[in-house]
C-alpha positions in Angstrom: 84.0 193.0 -210.2 86.9 195.2 -211.4 87.5 196.2 -214.6 91.2 196.5 -215.6 92.9 199.5 -217.1 92.0 198.5 -220.6 88.4 197.7 -219.8 88.3 201.8 -218.3 90.0 202.8 -221.6 87.1 200.9 -223.7 84.3 202.6 -221.5 86.1 206.2 -221.8 86.5 205.9 -225.4 82.7 204.5 -226.0 81.7 207.4 -223.4 83.8 209.9 -225.2 82.3 209.4 -229.2 78.8 209.5 -227.2 79.4 212.8 -225.9 80.6 214.2 -229.0 77.8 212.9 -231.4 75.2 214.2 -228.4 75.6 217.6 -229.8 75.2 216.8 -233.4 72.1 215.1 -232.6 68.5 216.4 -232.4 66.4 215.6 -229.7 63.1 216.2 -229.4 61.5 218.7 -226.4 59.7 215.8 -225.0 62.1 213.5 -224.6 62.2 213.1 -220.8 58.1 212.7 -220.8 58.8 210.1 -223.5 61.4 208.4 -221.5 59.4 208.6 -218.8 56.2 206.9 -220.0 58.2 203.9 -221.3 59.8 203.2 -218.2 56.3 203.1 -216.2 54.9 200.8 -219.2 57.6 198.3 -218.1 56.3 198.1 -214.9 58.0 196.6 -211.4 60.9 193.9 -212.0 59.6 191.7 -209.2 55.4 190.9 -209.7 55.8 188.0 -207.5 56.5 189.0 -203.7 58.3 186.0 -201.6 56.4 183.1 -199.5 56.9 184.6 -196.1 56.0 188.2 -197.2 52.6 186.8 -198.9 52.0 184.9 -195.2 53.1 188.2 -193.4 50.6 190.2 -195.5 47.8 187.6 -194.8 48.5 187.6 -191.5 48.2 191.5 -191.0 45.1 191.4 -192.4 43.6 188.7 -190.2 45.0 190.5 -187.4 41.9 192.9 -186.3 39.4 190.3 -187.6 40.8 187.7 -185.0 40.6 190.5 -182.3 37.7 191.7 -183.0 36.3 187.8 -182.7 38.1 187.3 -179.3 36.7 190.7 -178.1 33.2 189.6 -179.3 33.4 185.9 -177.7 34.5 187.2 -174.6 31.7 189.7 -174.5 29.0 187.0 -175.1 30.7 184.5 -172.4 30.5 187.5 -169.8 27.1 188.1 -170.9 25.7 185.0 -171.1 27.1 183.9 -167.5 29.0 180.5 -169.1 30.7 179.7 -165.9 27.9 178.8 -163.0 28.4 180.3 -159.6 28.7 177.0 -157.9 31.4 176.0 -160.2 33.5 178.5 -158.9 33.0 177.6 -155.4 33.8 174.1 -155.7 37.5 175.5 -157.0 37.9 176.9 -153.5 36.3 174.0 -151.6 39.5 172.6 -149.6 37.8 169.4 -148.1 37.5 167.8 -151.6 39.6 164.8 -150.1 37.5 164.0 -147.4 34.5 164.0 -149.9 36.1 161.3 -152.1 37.3 158.9 -149.4 33.8 159.6 -148.0 32.7 158.0 -151.7 35.3 155.3 -151.9 35.4 154.1 -148.3 31.4 154.4 -147.9 32.1 156.4 -144.4 
């Protein structure tokens, strides 16, 4: 958005009047501190973050918990010997077809 030259003249006029009146007014010594205190009381302008920002925050809060659970469950499975040794050996049995044919046909 651009201002016209008439708009620029109006702004310059208002600013020059304000600058001229600045020297005449008496200001307190603590005007900066009072102004900053008022600004701090206003608080943040956007109090409600967006939906995706909220989801992202919750995911990052849950990530360490998920990692700890994965590590703990893996340790429990390893310690409890969840997979029996016989089941592991049947994976490497290459004669499974013969076994099923013998059971079906009855040979």
